KOLPA-893352 format. One record per residue (C-alpha): x, y, z. Coordinates in pm, whole numbers, padded with zeros to 5 digits, always signed. Layout:
BEGIN
XYZ...
This chain:
BEGIN
-12061-05378-06603-11966-05398-06226-11597-05438-06121-11426-05590-05838-11299-05401-05534-10950-05468-05621-11000-05359-05973-11168-05034-05864-10877-04949-05619-10611-05019-05878-10772-04786-06120-10843-04511-05885-10501-04508-05721-10299-04546-06049-10015-04301-06115-10151-03968-06241-10504-04042-06094-10672-03795-05828-10640-04093-05569-10274-04166-05644-10078-04270-05330-09726-04193-05198-09539-04292-04885-09424-04096-04589-09090-04152-04455-09230-04375-04194-09387-04600-04454-09747-04476-04438-09948-04443-04742-10095-04093-04810-10302-03939-05072-10044-03747-05309-10281-03492-05412-10458-03419-05070-10434-03050-04924-10121-03022-04714-10290-02830-04440-10639-02718-04359-10565-02362-04464-10458-02505-04821-10810-02651-04839-10982-02341-04689-10815-02121-04957-10963-02315-05243-11320-02265-05105-11291-01894-05227-11327-02021-05590-11670-02156-05509-11788-01791-05500-12166-01738-05486-12242-02123-05452-12453-02178-05136-12226-02338-04874-12430-02347-04549-12801-02340-04497-12947-02292-04138-13331-02238-04108-13396-01929-04334-13024-01825-04327-12783-01893-04629-12408-01850-04650-12233-01863-04968-11876-01969-05007-11759-01599-05084-11952-01488-04752-11811-01766-04554-11456-01679-04665-11489-01315-04583-11635-01412-04238-11352-01642-04163-11092-01389-04268-11258-01117-04034-11255-01360-03732-10902-01484-03810-10770-01116-03809-10972-01053-03483-10827-01356-03315-10467-01240-03406-10505-00868-03362-10764-00822-03097-10697-01137-02877-10344-01204-02942-10387-01554-03058-10072-01710-03217-09971-02032-03380-10015-02327-03144-10260-02148-02911-10566-02324-02821-10914-02174-02879-11234-02344-02768-11563-02351-02963-11887-02427-02789-12197-02386-02960-12495-02564-03131-12473-02633-03513-12484-02264-03624-12304-02140-03926-12068-01918-03682-11939-02275-03554-11796-02355-03902-11650-01992-03946-11493-02011-03598-11332-02353-03661-11194-02236-03993-11069-01913-03869-10896-02074-03550-10715-02319-03802-10625-02065-04059-10400-01880-03829-10217-02200-03696-10408-02200-03370-10552-02522-03240-10931-02555-03256-11069-02724-02948-11435-02824-03023-11644-02874-02690-11945-03094-02665-12237-02854-02639-12434-03091-02420-12173-03093-02141-12235-02942-01804-12030-02640-01668-11794-02879-01482-11735-03089-01794-11663-02772-02014-11431-02645-01740-11222-02964-01743-11163-02942-02115-11086-02559-02087-10841-02628-01808-10673-02921-01969-10646-02773-02314-10517-02435-02173-10746-02254-02406-10673-01881-02437-11031-01789-02506-11370-01961-02622-11604-01882-02911-11957-01969-02784-12322-01908-02818-12528-01736-02543-12645-02079-02408-12297-02212-02367-12151-01877-02234-12375-01905-01936-12189-02227-01828-11828-02078-01883-11615-01846-01696-11250-01748-01633-11153-01676-01977-11248-01427-02265-11555-01503-02476-11664-01419-02838-12028-01460-02823-12295-01508-03093-12668-01555-03075-12624-01447-02721-12987-01439-02590-13000-01301-02250-12621-01344-02186-12463-00991-02167-12094-01060-02111-11821-01121-02366-11730-00962-02698-11983-00941-02992-11943-01172-03280-12021-00875-03513-11803-00618-03376-11495-00681-03574-11349-00499-03870-11428-00684-04209-11148-00834-04379-11126-01019-04714-10789-01209-04682-10636-01431-04432-10334-01329-04219-10007-01464-04319-09878-01788-04133-09630-02060-04205-09804-02399-04168-09677-02757-04225-09863-03085-04245-09724-03190-03913-09844-02892-03718-10112-02966-03450-10475-02851-03555-10737-02988-03344-10816-03127-02985-11124-03331-02985-11207-03474-02624-11292-03832-02587-11341-04009-02269-11137-04320-02180-11279-04622-01992-11128-04462-01673-11386-04185-01719-11107-03913-01758-11151-03708-02081-10837-03716-02316-10783-03464-02586-10722-03631-02929-10464-03416-03090-10499-03407-03467-10261-03259-03731-10307-03062-04043-10214-03370-04242-10484-03549-04066-10737-03283-04173-10612-03280-04538-10609-03648-04578-10958-03706-04420-11191-03551-04667-10977-03715-04950-11038-04059-04772-11426-03978-04780-11406-03882-05146-11229-04197-05228-11470-04402-05040-11752-04247-05239-11589-04274-05564-11488-04632-05517-11870-04716-05457-11951-04535-05794-11690-04726-05987-11768-05061-05855-12135-05002-05948-12014-04974-06306-12076-04605-06352-11828-04346-06477-11718-04105-06197-11695-03835-06449-12067-03867-06501-12137-03787-06135-11861-03543-06080-12092-03261-06193-12382-03366-05964-12349-03119-05660-12386-03295-05331-12616-03131-05082-12575-03284-04734-12817-03283-04451-12610-03289-04126-12794-03471-03854-12527-03491-03583-12321-03235-03382-12028-03056-03558-11822-03122-03232-11825-03478-03349-11568-03624-03587-11857-03756-03814-11998-03414-03832-11671-03218-03859-11442-03432-04056-11652-03693-04254-11931-03420-04338-11825-03059-04298-11468-03087-04436-11569-03313-04730-11834-03072-04817-11561-02787-04814-11323-03005-05019-11576-03068-05288-11774-02749-05291-12106-02884-05196-12381-02759-04983-12445-02829-04623-12781-02806-04445-12780-02771-04061-13056-02840-03810-13113-02662-03484-13161-03004-03333-13225-03348-03488-13590-03397-03555-13692-03647-03831-14008-03470-03943-13810-03142-03984-13546-03353-04163-13817-03455-04424-13907-03082-04462-13559-02985-04511-13484-03267-04770-13779-03157-04974-13711-02786-04944-13341-02789-05004-13339-03080-05255-13085-03267-05021-12900-03545-05202-12727-03693-04894-12830-03761-04532-12535-03834-04310-12531-03926-03940-12563-04222-03717-12781-04525-03765-13035-04374-03532-13097-04089-03754-13161-04314-04064-13406-04542-03852-13601-04246-03720-13645-04108-04069-13762-04405-04248-14004-04488-03945-14172-04124-03945-14532-04120-04023-14489-03845-04259-14239-04007-04481-14477-04068-04771-14608-03716-04735-14283-03558-04864-14101-03550-05193-13765-03665-05107-13682-03798-05459-13349-03580-05454-13205-03803-05171-12979-04052-05322-12763-04157-05046-12813-04240-04680-12482-04280-04506-12421-04354-04140-12157-04465-03884-12042-04382-03534-12240-04675-03381-12335-05023-03464-12576-05053-03747-12826-05344-03726-12863-05541-04044-13224-05480-04021-13171-05116-04080-13039-05185-04436-13335-05398-04510-13573-05149-04407-13396-04871-04608-13418-05073-04925-13771-05161-04852-13903-04805-04796-13648-04598-04975-13532-04818-05275-13237-04709-05476-13105-04474-05197-12750-04625-05181-12723-04669-04805-12370-04677-04676-12203-04786-04353-11877-04669-04225-11646-04707-03930-11409-04454-03761-11340-04292-03441-11213-03977-03301-10858-04105-03314-10898-04178-03696-11015-03835-03783-11342-04017-03881-11376-04254-04171-11138-04544-04201-11351-04839-04317-11640-04834-04558-11925-05058-04685-12158-04961-04962-12343-05086-05278-12361-05450-05358-12086-05520-05096-12303-05393-04824-12591-05589-04942-12375-05898-04947-12230-05832-04596-12486-05621-04406-12324-05710-04076-11995-05592-04168-11833-05245-04150-11670-05310-04490-11317-05303-04625-11046-05061-04526-10997-04772-04739-10686-04745-04977-10452-04562-04738-10550-04772-04439-10386-05096-04308-10577-05306-04065-10480-05611-03845-10621-05805-03561-10397-05846-03267-10412-06052-02931-10377-05882-02602-09992-05887-02629-09998-05713-02978-09928-06016-03196-10124-06031-03512-10389-06296-03541-10470-06497-03849-10774-06419-04069-11100-06521-03916-10982-06502-03532-11120-06245-03315-10901-05982-03136-10849-05614-03113-10876-05414-03419-10567-05209-03499-10523-04942-03784-10254-04763-03949-10272-04464-04192-10237-04084-04253-10564-04006-04062-10458-04149-03727-10398-03871-03468-10078-03760-03336-10159-03872-02992-10321-03736-02677-10275-03388-02563-10042-03398-02250-10082-03759-02219-09760-03942-02330-09883-04233-02117-10224-04270-02296-10051-04221-02636-09787-04496-02580-10053-04729-02473-10290-04669-02763-10054-04598-03064-09777-04861-03088-09527-04831-03372-09780-04620-03571-10069-04864-03509-10378-04740-03338-10511-04989-03083-10905-04919-03119-11018-05108-02817-11278-05274-03036-11282-05651-03076-11329-05757-03458-11243-06030-03705-11139-05991-04074-11286-06247-04333-11087-06403-04622-11209-06122-04850-11096-05836-04620-11436-05750-04475-11411-05637-04109-11676-05739-03857-11694-05558-03523-11773-05851-03275-11771-05646-02934-11617-05356-02766-11334-05416-02543-11366-05065-02401-11647-05042-02151-11890-04795-02304-12252-04757-02418-12320-04606-02756-12647-04416-02724-12755-04273-03060-12385-04221-03163-12295-04050-02836-12030-04252-02641-12126-04292-02278-11838-04431-02071-11965-04641-01789-11677-04568-01538-11763-04187-01563-12138-04259-01478-12040-04511-01216-11802-04249-01059-12075-04000-01048-12323-04246-00899-12073-04335-00631-12102-03963-00505-12442-04019-00394-12440-04111-00005-12701-04384-00064-12505-04575-00323-12292-04882-00197-12201-05034-00535-12294-04955-00897-12247-05096-01262-12359-04918-01564-12457-05127-01869-12601-05087-02210-12979-05166-02265-13052-05268-02624-13287-05021-02804-13413-05030-03156-13411-04672-03206-13093-04550-03036-12889-04865-03057-12832-04859-02678-12981-04686-02373-12813-04636-02048-12892-04866-01749-12754-04907-01410-12748-05185-01147-12710-05027-00806-12678-05158-00431-12806-04895-00186-12762-04828+00176-13083-04617+00237-13403-04564+00057-13366-04381-00271-13561-04380-00594-13472-04392-00956-13600-04036-00990-13380-03923-00705-13081-04063-00866-13156-03919-01205-13197-03562-01044-12874-03617-00859-12689-03705-01169-12825-03404-01376-12622-03179-01160-12295-03383-01275-12353-03525-01621-12502-03439-01955-12859-03553-02005-12750-03837-02263-12537-03997-01993-12803-04040-01732-12944-04391-01698-13311-04430-01807-13347-04745-01589-13229-04857-01262-13211-05212-01105-13182-05218-00737-12972-05507-00635-12989-05637-00275-12683-05865-00269-12335-05774-00362-12264-05714-00728-12074-06023-00883-11702-05976-00927-11407-06157-01050-11117-06247-00812-10942-05932-00919-11236-05727-00792-11383-05639-01137-11759-05636-01175-11884-05926-01403-12101-05729-01623-12179-06015-01842-12330-06181-01532-12519-05871-01455-12654-05842-01798-12773-06187-01806-12946-06139-01472-13137-05817-01543-13171-05840-01919-13168-06214-01980-12890-06198-02211
């Protein structure tokens, strides 16, 4: 027998239940039984012992091995490098097991982890290192080549010869002592604003403790609403294939930390490849694939889909970018009974805040779902006044996973977080049943396969080219990636699209570089305030 959303929420959050809630002094609902700090959650992982935690290629790391490696690095950070509570430590590498150990070790001693985008150029990395004031960086050899000016701990160094060896520290089995509270800062994840200047989203230990509990609640809510007893599925170990970078909040908070919280398994990939993903799902008996809609789309479209035994895969979850309703239809057609789910979150909400699954997703495939129990939502007009149900305005969120603010940016913090409410910059509406629908993005950006590309940043780089007189960056609809980056430019001297792409590669990460250019002979259309009318441009070049 299925039950309603409200019945499921009431049952799961009742007094004495795992998902019981309480309130902070500021009136924000929180999970009563969530870990108070990341370290509190980390210490529980030792009880999982010899269970496999991380799989990477042919390497396997048990929970016990992970805890010892974390303790070893934690002591080295404190005793060898002098890292203290509140100091910032950058992490720049691919999705290696060492990323997870590094992140955990930094947080375990009260330092602030600063994960950096592994695709960034040297100048982009330098900006984040300088802005955060990082004391040192933990990196792989590929990233180490792009970094200078601070001490490095290097793993998988390849041809890089500098820095301290990852394996050179004295083994330890216990964590160094430290006093931590839920309000202590824990992470800085960089997210570019519409001005193109990167901002560091400052997360707290409370955020990190509440986030995996929120994901666990979302999953359990779906189980209960389907009429199943959560106790029946509690013993079924989740093994998740991670298809997105750990330096993204989806990879770090929604997947990694939830895996640690539940004692599950995590399968990493060197890079996303749908054919390889099919092989890993079959080999590792993966139960859940998590990523962005592009990953799910490419998996079910792969010509080798029918050649692999992926019967262990019971859930396909995605978020971080708009999910076309057609995706749900194709998953249900090609992978029936795989429980696809769609969620909404952002860097500023420590990942998942709104969730859609099961029969509700089937009935509302164009919605991102309903807010999770500790989250409040409202739709506001440009002045901040709440709008009635059904009207379109800015989506605002409040809850225990909303970040503390932006690192050293009180102006941006005050603009984005008002009286505890996060102004997302996304235009949305809420229907009478409480389902949230994203209508458009108020922020000027393109989401390419889950990667945020901020138009102003690309435009600023284009304007550095001597032949560019004017430029506007727009999103090009793409079935596979959601959107590709395009640019409309006005030039003063002959230049080709290839010339501009080569020029941008010295300034921007590859995913930010436009795949198509339109050369405009006339002035680009602007409003009286001087702002380019991108709706007019899109209609002109894309016919929409």
